[in-house]
C-alpha positions in Angstrom: 159.8 8.2 -16.0 160.1 4.5 -14.6 161.9 4.6 -11.4 163.1 1.4 -10.5 163.4 0.7 -6.1 167.0 2.3 -6.2 166.4 5.6 -8.0 164.6 8.4 -6.0 162.3 10.9 -7.2 164.1 14.4 -7.2 161.8 17.0 -6.2 162.1 21.3 -6.1 159.4 22.4 -3.8 158.4 26.0 -3.4 157.4 27.5 -0.3 158.1 26.0 2.7 154.5 27.3 5.0 152.8 25.3 6.4 152.3 23.1 3.5 155.3 22.5 2.5 156.8 22.0 5.7 153.7 19.1 6.5 154.2 17.5 2.9 158.3 17.2 3.9 157.9 15.7 6.6 155.8 13.0 5.9 157.6 11.9 3.1 161.0 12.4 4.9 159.6 8.5 5.5 159.6 7.4 1.5 162.8 6.6 0.2 161.5 6.6 -3.5 161.5 10.5 -2.7 163.8 13.3 -2.1 163.3 16.9 -1.5 166.8 18.0 -3.0 165.7 22.1 -2.9 163.6 24.3 -0.9 162.3 27.8 -3.3 162.2 30.3 -0.2 162.4 33.3 -0.1 165.7 35.0 1.7 167.2 31.3 1.4 170.0 32.4 3.7 168.3 32.6 6.8 166.5 29.2 6.3 169.8 27.4 6.9 169.7 24.2 8.5 166.3 24.8 9.3 164.9 22.2 6.7 163.5 18.5 7.3 166.2 15.6 8.0 167.0 15.0 4.3 169.0 19.0 4.3 167.7 19.8 0.9 169.3 23.1 -0.2 167.5 26.6 0.2 166.9 28.8 -3.1 165.2 31.8 -4.2 165.2 30.6 -7.3 164.8 26.9 -9.0 168.2 25.8 -9.1 168.0 23.6 -13.1 171.8 22.5 -13.3 170.1 20.0 -10.7 167.4 19.7 -12.5 165.2 18.2 -10.4 162.2 15.5 -11.4 158.9 17.2 -11.1 158.5 21.0 -9.5 155.6 21.4 -6.2 154.4 24.5 -5.3 152.5 25.0 -2.5 153.8 29.0 -1.9 150.6 31.0 -2.7 149.2 32.3 -6.1 152.7 34.3 -7.3 154.4 31.5 -7.3 152.6 30.2 -10.3 153.3 33.3 -12.4 157.0 33.2 -10.5 158.4 29.8 -10.9 155.9 27.7 -12.1 155.8 29.3 -15.8 159.6 29.3 -16.1 159.9 25.7 -14.5 157.3 24.2 -17.1 159.6 26.3 -20.5 162.4 24.2 -18.7 160.8 20.9 -20.0 160.4 20.2 -16.5 157.5 18.8 -14.7 154.7 20.9 -12.1 152.4 19.9 -9.1 149.7 23.3 -8.5 148.4 23.3 -5.1 147.6 27.3 -5.4 145.1 26.5 -8.0 143.0 29.8 -8.0 145.8 31.7 -9.0 144.0 30.5 -11.9 141.6 32.6 -12.1 144.2 35.6 -13.2 143.1 36.5 -16.9 145.4 34.5 -19.1 148.0 32.8 -16.8 145.8 29.2 -17.6 147.0 30.5 -21.4 150.6 30.9 -19.8 150.6 27.9 -17.9 149.6 26.0 -21.1 151.6 27.3 -23.6 155.0 26.7 -21.3 154.0 23.3 -21.0 153.8 22.8 -25.4 157.0 24.7 -25.5 159.1 22.5 -22.5 157.3 19.0 -24.0 156.4 18.5 -20.7 153.1 19.3 -18.4 151.2 20.6 -15.1 149.2 18.2 -12.4 146.3 20.8 -10.7 145.7 19.1 -7.2 142.5 18.6 -6.7 144.1 20.1 -2.5 141.0 19.9 -0.1 138.6 18.4 -1.9 137.3 15.0 -3.7 134.7 14.2 -6.4 137.7 16.2 -8.7 137.8 12.8 -10.8 134.3 12.3 -10.8 133.5 16.0 -11.8 136.0 16.2 -14.4 134.6 12.6 -16.3 131.3 14.1 -16.1 132.6 16.9 -17.7 133.3 15.1 -21.3 129.0 13.7 -21.0 128.3 17.5 -20.8 127.2 19.3 -17.3 124.2 21.5 -17.1 125.5 22.9 -14.0 127.6 22.9 -10.8 127.2 24.9 -7.2 130.4 25.0 -4.8 128.9 26.0 -1.2 132.5 26.5 1.5 131.5 26.6 5.2 134.3 27.7 7.5 134.1 28.1 11.0 134.0 32.9 11.0 137.2 33.3 12.5 138.8 30.6 9.7 137.3 34.3 7.7 140.1 36.6 9.9 142.4 38.3 7.2 140.1 38.4 4.0 137.1 40.9 3.8 134.2 38.9 5.6 136.3 40.6 8.9 135.5 44.4 7.7 131.7 43.7 7.0 130.6 41.0 10.1 131.8 40.9 13.7 133.3 36.9 12.8 133.9 36.4 17.1 129.9 37.3 17.8 128.5 35.6 15.0 125.5 33.1 16.1 124.3 31.6 12.7 125.4 30.6 9.4 125.9 33.8 7.8 127.0 33.7 3.6 129.5 35.8 3.2 130.1 35.6 -0.9 128.1 34.1 -3.4 129.5 34.8 -7.1 130.6 32.9 -9.7 134.1 30.8 -8.8 136.4 33.9 -10.9 135.5 36.4 -8.2 135.7 33.9 -5.5 138.6 33.0 -6.4 140.1 36.8 -6.9 138.3 38.2 -3.2 139.2 35.6 -0.7 142.6 34.3 -2.9 143.8 31.9 1.0 140.4 30.6 0.6 138.7 30.0 -2.3 141.4 27.3 -4.1 138.8 24.7 -3.8 136.0 26.7 -5.8 138.8 27.0 -8.6 139.5 23.4 -8.8 135.7 22.4 -9.4 135.8 25.1 -11.3 138.3 24.8 -13.6 137.1 20.2 -13.5 133.6 20.9 -14.3 131.9 24.5 -15.9 134.5 26.9 -16.0 135.8 29.8 -13.4 132.4 32.1 -14.9 129.9 28.9 -15.1 131.2 27.5 -11.8 128.8 29.1 -8.8 129.9 29.7 -5.1 129.0 30.4 -1.7 131.0 30.5 0.7 129.4 30.6 4.5 131.1 31.5 8.0 129.6 28.9 10.6 130.2 28.8 14.2 127.7 25.5 13.6 130.9 23.8 11.9 134.6 23.0 13.5 135.9 21.7 10.7 136.3 23.1 7.0 133.1 22.1 4.6 133.4 21.7 1.2 130.5 20.4 -0.6 129.8 20.2 -4.8 126.3 19.2 -6.4 126.4 19.6 -10.2 123.8 18.1 -12.7 124.5 16.8 -16.3 124.4 14.2 -19.0 126.1 11.8 -16.4 123.2 12.1 -13.8 123.3 14.0 -10.7 126.4 14.1 -7.6 126.0 15.8 -4.4 129.9 15.6 -2.1 130.2 17.2 1.0 133.2 16.3 2.9 134.5 17.5 5.7 138.1 18.7 6.5 139.7 19.0 10.0 142.6 22.8 9.2 145.7 22.0 9.1 147.1 22.5 12.9 149.6 24.9 11.7 147.4 27.2 9.7 143.6 26.9 10.4 142.2 28.7 7.1 144.0 25.5 5.4 142.7 21.9 5.2 145.4 18.4 6.3 143.7 16.9 3.1 145.4 19.9 1.1 148.5 18.1 2.1 148.4 14.4 1.7 147.3 15.6 -1.6 151.1 16.9 -1.7 152.1 13.3 -0.6 149.8 11.3 -2.9 150.7 13.2 -5.9 154.7 12.8 -5.1 154.2 9.2 -4.7 152.6 8.6 -8.2 155.1 9.5 -10.1 157.7 7.7 -7.7 155.9 4.4 -6.9 155.0 1.6 -9.7 151.1 1.7 -8.6 149.2 5.2 -9.3 145.7 5.8 -7.9 
């Protein structure tokens, strides 16, 4: 759909946590984008707490209002619950929780639903860069892809690393996981969306090597991709500041959502 200056891209947003909240308030300044509905649990308690655009809070996507696009930023369970049926209804979707696609069969479900609805699903790059180059390199043939993720020790609280390490007393970098991207996404679902994104852009979930570190030497979320193939070699490091509202999330993830919607709503996309 082409949007004129008078037409606004009507968005259904799934999730109103740190990512959804931040994205909404940035998008208030864009006259071409309207958050029309926000899908949350217990919608009644959210009345009057939304952005200035005053969207409707609902517990299921309201297809009668026919959003132009749905954006998922609510966590892994929301992909199967909301994205799959929305694709089947012919509405394009944007997915933040890419790690959810490590679940057996979910990629196929998304593809089948998109074909049924005659639409498509976009997986966001989120906190990492270089995904366009990696996906292009895959066409020529990749031989190896490794992703390394480093976060401050306390950013791993609430994960299995907390049971294996005294996070508060770590004084040198500790590798808390090494294995496939599929296993990383399964065991660290709230921290490994980047690993899954790198894998899906490159060699796949089972052939992409992932190493995760608790590193007291950094106050940022650090991501590194090392890839080799017919194209040559790639070594990209990105140091992202954490989202103030949630230190486990990169601020770049929010900006990635805003950019994806702007590319749909504006006449020039990059």
